[in-house]
Every structure is written in structure tokens, then in C-alpha cells.
C-alpha positions as CSV (number, residue, x, y, z in Angstrom):
1,M,144.9,-16.5,167.0
2,A,141.9,-14.4,167.1
3,W,142.2,-10.8,166.5
4,S,140.9,-9.5,170.2
5,A,143.7,-11.9,171.6
6,H,146.0,-10.9,169.5
7,L,145.4,-7.1,170.3
8,K,145.5,-7.5,173.7
9,S,148.2,-9.5,173.8
10,A,150.4,-6.8,171.8
11,E,149.4,-4.2,174.3
12,E,150.1,-5.8,177.4
13,A,153.5,-6.8,175.8
14,L,154.1,-3.3,174.7
15,L,153.1,-1.5,178.0
16,D,155.7,-3.8,179.8
17,H,158.5,-2.3,178.2
18,P,160.2,0.4,180.2
19,A,160.0,3.4,177.4
20,V,156.3,2.7,176.8
21,A,153.5,4.8,178.9
22,E,150.5,4.1,177.6
23,A,149.4,1.9,174.5
24,G,146.8,1.1,172.5
25,V,146.5,-2.1,169.2
26,V,143.6,-1.8,166.5
27,R,142.6,-3.1,163.4
28,R,143.1,-1.1,160.3
29,P,142.3,-1.7,156.9
30,D,145.0,-2.8,154.1
31,P,144.3,-2.6,150.6
32,E,146.9,-5.6,150.1
33,K,146.1,-7.6,153.4
34,G,142.7,-7.0,154.0
35,E,143.4,-5.6,157.6
36,T,146.2,-4.9,159.8
37,C,147.3,-4.3,162.9
38,T,148.8,-0.9,164.4
39,A,150.0,0.3,167.8
40,F,149.9,3.5,169.3
41,V,152.1,4.0,171.4
42,V,152.7,7.2,174.2
43,L,155.9,7.1,175.5
44,R,157.7,7.8,178.9
45,P,158.5,11.4,180.1
46,G,162.3,11.5,178.8
47,C,161.7,9.2,175.7
48,E,161.3,10.6,172.4
49,P,159.8,9.0,169.6
50,S,162.6,8.0,167.2
51,E,163.4,5.0,164.4
52,A,165.3,3.7,167.4
53,I,163.1,3.2,169.6
54,R,160.3,2.2,167.0
55,E,162.7,-0.6,166.1
56,E,163.5,-1.5,169.4
57,L,159.4,-1.6,170.2
58,A,159.2,-3.8,166.8
59,H,162.2,-6.2,168.2
60,Y,160.8,-6.1,171.5
61,L,157.5,-7.6,170.5
62,E,158.7,-9.7,167.9
63,A,160.7,-11.3,170.9
64,R,157.6,-11.6,173.3
65,L,154.5,-12.7,170.5
66,G,156.6,-14.1,167.4
67,A,156.9,-12.5,163.8
68,E,153.2,-13.5,162.8
69,D,151.5,-11.7,165.8
70,C,153.4,-8.3,166.1
71,P,151.7,-5.4,164.5
72,Q,152.8,-4.0,161.3
73,E,153.3,-0.9,162.6
74,V,154.3,1.4,165.3
75,R,153.1,5.2,165.9
76,F,154.1,7.3,168.4
77,C,151.4,9.8,169.6
78,R,151.0,12.7,172.3
79,A,147.9,10.7,174.2
80,L,145.3,8.1,173.1
81,P,142.0,9.5,172.6
82,K,139.9,8.4,176.6
83,T,136.5,9.3,178.1
84,R,136.1,11.7,181.2
85,S,136.8,8.9,183.3
86,G,139.3,7.6,181.4
87,K,138.7,4.7,179.3
88,I,140.1,4.3,175.5
89,L,137.9,5.5,173.2
90,W,138.3,2.7,170.5
91,A,136.0,4.2,167.6
92,S,138.3,7.5,167.7
93,F,141.3,5.7,167.9
94,L,142.4,6.3,164.6
95,A,141.8,9.7,164.7
96,V,144.7,10.1,167.1
97,E,147.0,12.6,166.2
98,V,150.2,10.9,165.3
99,E,154.0,12.5,165.5
100,N,155.8,10.0,163.4
């Protein structure tokens, strides 16, 4: 699957999960693989970041997309970087404040 389609599919799957308010998936450099895929997730109010929810999301993604198309890492954050109009700033995605 092409990277852009792969990233979009992972984002859409994450947004379908009831605990997820916002999600963005990006490619990141990886010293072993060259590139890898990381999901940044903002949870809905009442949901707290934990290893249990991270594992739940990983299993959810694997069931929806298959193991090969899943992000290798799920990170929780308070907010995704956005423009004034509310569009995600993809270029600054990796600077997002990560909670876990």
C-alpha cells in the first residue's frame, strides 16, 4: 500500500475508535527500517492515556488494517498542532508534546 493511503487508512481506523477524539499518523525516520509509521492520538475527555489503552488501540488497528499496515507506535498527546483554521500542521507534527 502506498504510504499516503496507508497513513490515511490508519487515521480513519483510529478515529472510529470510541476513545479517540483526534488522530494523526506520520512517517518517521527509523535507523533499522529506514522509515516507520507513528500514530499521535488525542483521547476523548474521560479517557486517560495508559498502556492498556495503547494496547487496545494497537489490537483494534491490527484487526482493522492487518499487522503490516498498522502504525508501529501509538503516542498520546494533549493536542495536535494546527493552523488557525483548524487544519493539522503536518510539518510540525513531530514537535507535538507527547505525554507517554
